[in-house]
N, C-alpha and C positions, 0 to 999 in steps of 0.2 A: 303629296309624296315625301315620306320622311327619309332622312339620311343617316346612314350608319358607316361605320368603316372599322378596320383593324389597323393598328400601328405596331410597327416592329422594324428591326434591322438585322438580318435580312427579312424580306416579306414575300418574295416571289413565290415561295413554296406553298403559301397559306391557302387552305381550304375553306376559310370562313366565309369568303363572299358566295361560293357555291352552296355551303350548308345554309346559310341564312336565306339565300334566295329560295332553296327549296323548302324551308319552313315557311316562308312568306307565301309561296303557292298553296300550301295547305290551308292557311289561316286567312287567305284574301287580303293580307296586307299589301299595300302599295309602297315599297321601300326601295332604296338605292343604296347599295353596300360596295364600298371600295376597299382596297387594300393599299396603304400608305406607308412607304420607306422613310422613316424618319430617324435622323441621328440623335444620339444623346443629347447633344448641345441644343437641338432644336425641338426637343420634345415637349417641354412645358408650353413654349409659345405655340407650337402646333395644336395641342390640345385645347388652349384657350381660343385660338382662331376658329377651329372646327366648331366649338360650341357657340362662339360669338356669331358665327354665320348661320346658326340655327340648327345645327347638327343634333341629332336626338340620342345617340349612344355610340360608345366606342368599345371594342375589344382591343386588349393590350397584350402583346406577346414579347418575347425576349428581344432586347434587354431591358425593358422599360417597366416591367410590373412593379419594382420597388418605387420607382419615381411616380408612377399613377397613384400608388397609395399615399405616397407623401404629399401630393398637391390636391388630394381631395378635401372638400369641406366636411363632408359626412362619410365615415367608414363603418362598414358592416363588422360584425364580430368576427365573420369568417376572414374578412380581409386583414382584421387586426390581428387575428392569430397568425396568419400567414406573413404579415408584415408586407404584403404585396396584393395587388389588385389586377385582375384580368377583365374587368368590366367596369365602365364608367357611364353614367347617365347625368342628366340635368334635371334639377328640380324646378317648379314653375318661378321660383325667385331667382333663378340663375346659377344657384350654387350647384357644385358637382358632388355626386355620391360615389362611392367605391364599393365593389363587392368582389369576391373571389369564389368562382364557381368550379374550381379544379377538384376539390375534395368531393362534392355531390356528384360530379361527373364521373369520378371513378368509383364512387360507391354505387350508383345507379347501374353503372355497366356491370360490375360484378354481381350485384344481387338481382337485378331486373333482366338483363340480357343474357347472363350465363346462369341465372339461379344458384349461385354460389353462396353458401352460407358464411357470415362473418362472425356471428356470435359463436362463442366457445372455441374458436378456431385459435391456433397459435400463428401469428403473423409476423414475418420478417420484412422490413423496409431495408433495401440497400440504398444507401446514400443519405446524407444529411444536409443537402442544399435546398434551394428554393422548391424544388419539386416535391420533395418529401415533406418540407414544412407546410406546403399548400394543401396537403391531404390528410395529414395525421390526426388532426382533430376530428374530422368526419369519421375516420377509421375507429378512433377511440369511442365515439358515439354509438357504434354498432356493437359494443360490449364483446370484443373478442377475448379469449381466455388469456391472451397476452399480445403485447406488441413489442417487438425488438427492433432496434436501430443498429445496423452494422455499417460501418463507414471506414475507409482506409485511414482517415484521420480520426482517431478515436475521440479526441478533445472536441471536435465538431459535433460529434453524436452526443456527447454528454451534455454540451451546450443547448442543443435542441431538446434533449430530454428535460433539461431543467426548465426550458422556456415554456414547455408544455404540461408541466407538473400540475397546473391548476385544472386541466382538463381530465387528467387520468395518468396511471402509471405507465411510463415507457421505460423499457429496459435497454441497456447498451451492452453489446456483447463483441468482444475481440474477434477478428476474422478467424473462423474456424475452430473457435474455442469449443471444446467438447464440455458436456455436463448440463447443458439447458434443455429446454423442451425441444421435440421434434416438430419442425414447422410445417403446417398444412398449407400455407400460402407464402409465397415469396414475391414481393413486388419490387421491380427494379426502378429506382427513382434517381439513376446517374444518367449522365448525358451520353456515355459511350458503352454501357452494358459492362460486360466483363472484358473488354478489350482495352488494354493497356490502363486498367484500373488497379491491378493488383488484387482483385478479388476472385482467386482461384477457389471457388467455394467447394467444401467437402460434401459430397452428396449424403454422408451419414448424418448431416444436420437436418435432414427432411423426412417427413412421414412418407409411408410407403406411396401413398396415393396423393402427393402434394401438387399444388396448382402453381404455376409461374406465370407471372403477369409483367409484361414490359409497358412501361408508360409511354414509351416511344412506338412509333408504327413506321413502316416502310413497305414497299412493294415485295420485299424479300425478308427473310429471317434475320433478325438482329443477332449479334454475337451472344446476347443474354438468351434469346430464345433457342439459339444452336446448343449452348450449354445445358439449358434445362431438358431439351430433348435427349441429349446424351446422357443426362442424370437420371432420366426415367420418370420425368413429370407426367402425371395422369393427363394434364391439360396444359398447353402452352399457348398464351395470349398476348395480343399486342394492345396498344392504346387507342386504336381507331375509334371504338365505341366510346371511349372516355372523351375523346375529342368532340364527338358529336354530342354527347350528353352534356358537357360542360357548356357547348353552345346553346343547346336547348334550354338550359337554366338562365343563361344570359338573356335568351329571347323571351323568356317567361318574365323576367325581371322587367324588361322594356315594354311588352305588350299585354301582359296579364293573361296569357294563354299559354299553355304547354303543347308544342307541336309533337308529332309522331316521330320517333327517332329511328326505328328500325329500317324503314325503306331507305332513308338518308343515308345511313351506315352502309347499307347495300350497294347503294349507287356509288358512294366513295370508294369502297373496296372494289367494285369492278373497273374504276377508274385508275387504280394505283398501277 
């Protein structure tokens, strides 16, 4: 039996054990998957202890993604772009590798599960923190017509744009400034949506049939989703599919086989 876990603080809400257990049922893998609440001060020691005891892989969630990236011996280009890791594994020589599967999780959910085009679309990203940083390079790779970052603190958006310049052009737009493209897709990468964020978005910024996607998910509509419905979005989607798809990418990195995700996502949706 192989051993895996997710580390975070808090961690009680995590769906990762359920997701990976369902994946393992598909592939016939014999694995045990824990969720471990680990403090910031204890994180590095706990990671070392987990792998020292023969653990095979870790998923990492808030607030440890940056620390996971920093402690790894080998970092993927995706992790390096995000400056954060949500997946750790151990090489045969005992060294630790790090990857970030958030971006591919988002893109696969949009393009495979919802059949939404990204090429030639005008995309607006709300937020300039870790969630946005973790997915923007993957979005750039999909060749949209444009990608724009809008953030309450514009200087943070500008810093993110500059960091990603080698991957492609990212625009920064002041909140509700007129004169740019009409957006086909708006993605919420903030932690609280439109609630208490100062992002009272003008619906005139969006194309008539725009799609709204919240990287968060819950049993109820988030404040961002409620705004999008009121603003006339053609589709309003949450991040549950992204959660499952990024987990599937982690599973593939560890096991060399990609699990089916639709049934797993449906099972989680029914359990919310």
